[in-house]
N, C-alpha and C positions, 0 to 999 in steps of 0.2 A: 793558179792556185793562190788563195788569199792566206797570208800568214796570220795565224791567230795565237795569242799568248794566253796561258792559263791565268785564272783569277788569283788574287791575293786572298787566301783563306786563313782563318785563325789556327795557328799551330796549337795542338793540345785539344782541339775539338773532337768529340766522339764521332767515329765513322758511321755513316748510315748503314743499316742492315740491308743485305740483298739476298735473293734466292733466285737463281737463274739456271737455265739448262746449259750443260756442257755439250758443245757440238760434237765432241769426240765420242761420247758414249750415250748421250741423251739423258744422263743423270742430272738431277738438280744439285747445284752446289750453293751453299750459303756461307756467309761470313763466319757463322758459328763453327764451321768445320775447321777453322784455323786456330781455335782455342788451344793454348799450350805451346804455340809457336813463339819464337823470340820476337817475331814481328811479322807483318804481312804487307806485301807489295800488291796494291790494286792498281792495275794499269789499263788505261783506255787506249786501244790500238785498233787498227783495221787492216784489211788486205791491201787496198789500193793506194793509200796515202804515201807520197814520195818521201815524206819526212820519216815515216815509220820504216819504209824500205831501206832508207839510208843507214839507219842504226840497227836494223833487226838482227843481223848476224851477231854483232857484238852484244846486243841486248840479251838474246837467248843464251849466249855463252855466259854472260855475267850472272843472270838470274839462276841458271842451273848451278853455278858455283855456290851462290849464297843459299840456295835451297838445301844444299848439303850441310850448311852451317846453321840450319834451324829457322830460316826465313820462309814463310809461306808465300806463294806467288799465284796470282790469278790475273788473267787477261780478260778484258770485256770489250766487245764490239757493240756499239750503240747506233751505228749508222743505219739510216733508213734504207731498206731494200726497195722502197718505192722509187727512189732517185738513184740508188747505187746498188743494183742487183748483184754486182760483182763482189759485194761484201756480205753476201748471204751465208747461211749456215753451211751449205755444201762446199763453198769455196774456202770458208774458214777451216773446216775439217781437213780439206785437202792440203792446205798450207801447213797446219799444225802437224799432220802426219808426215808430210814431206820433210819438214825440218826437225822432226823427232822431239817436239816440245814435251817437257816433263810436267808441265803445269796445265790446268784447265783453261779452255778458251770458251767464254760464256757469251751467249747472244742475248742482248738486252732489247728485245723486239719492241717493247712499249716505250723505251727510252727513259723509263722512270728512274732507273738506277743512275744513269748519267745525270739526270736532273737533281737527284738527291745529293750527289757528290758535287754538284755545280761544275761538272766537267764541261769543257768547251772545245778541246782540241785533241788531235792524235799526233804524236803520242802525248799522254798526260799521266803523271805518276803520283800516287798517293801511298807513301810509306807509313804504315801504322805500327805503333808499339804493341807490346803483348796485351795491353788493355784496350786495343783498337782505338787509340787516340792518335791524331795526326801528328807525325814526327817530321815528315819531309814532304813538300809539295813543290818540286822544282824540276829543272831540266835534267836530261841524261848527261849532256856535256855541251860544249860550245859548238860542236860540229853541226852544220846544216848543209843540205844539198847545194853544191856549188861554191862553198866558202873555203874549200881546201884545208879546213881544220881536221886533223885526224879524229876518227871516231874512237873514243877511249872509254866512255861511260864514267869518267872520273867523278862527276858530281854525285851521281847515284851511288857509286862505290863508296865515296866518303860518307854518305848518309848511312849506308848499310853498316860500315865499320863503326861509325859513331853510335848507332843504335845498339850494336852487339857489344860494345865496350862500355855501355852505360853513360855515355856523354849526353849532355842536354842537346836538344834539337839545334841544328846549325842556324845561326842568326842571319846569314846572307844566303837566301834561297832565291836563285834566279829562275824566273818562270819558264816552264816548258813552252815550246812553240812548235806549231805544225798546222796541218789542215784543220779547219773547223769540223766539229762533229756534224754530220749530215742529218739534220732534223727532218722529221716528217713534215711535208708541206703545210705551212700555217701553224705548226706546233712548236715553234722556237720558244724556249723559256724566256721569261722577262729578263733574267740576269744576263742572258746571252745577247739579247737585243740592245741592252744598255751598255754592253762592254765595248 
């Protein structure tokens, strides 16, 4: 597995619009549905990635907590099922139901949403403010598979707390790191190739 780090994106930039199917019920979910929330976490994850698996228990627990405090949460899987069929909609639904996720899990089959966000890895986090401006684009915490650092979610938690208390975006945002998004063969975006 090749470790890939998220790109340095401009804080304050407007988040791209998306409209994607939720594998849990087949309904289309768009960014607009989170209007009125105190913020929105858009996260790119998948089923098989060991970096996602490593933090998933704590991640689900943390986002459920902050959903109750007014943060919208949505997970997106953009991996190609041509190369990774284990990340397809049926497996996505099975995982989300098994772990009782309270947030939608969307399938980005065309990978256009990942490209619009310039996402490169799983897990990757985009915390948006109430105006859908990028507030935080960093790691969950310092823990990685095999480094013996406890999984706490501290970096994302601090970003949540800062957003909810009206603080400016954190200046020291350490990139998220994980498996690369599995692009359709021959369809890797230019920004990914040059990273």
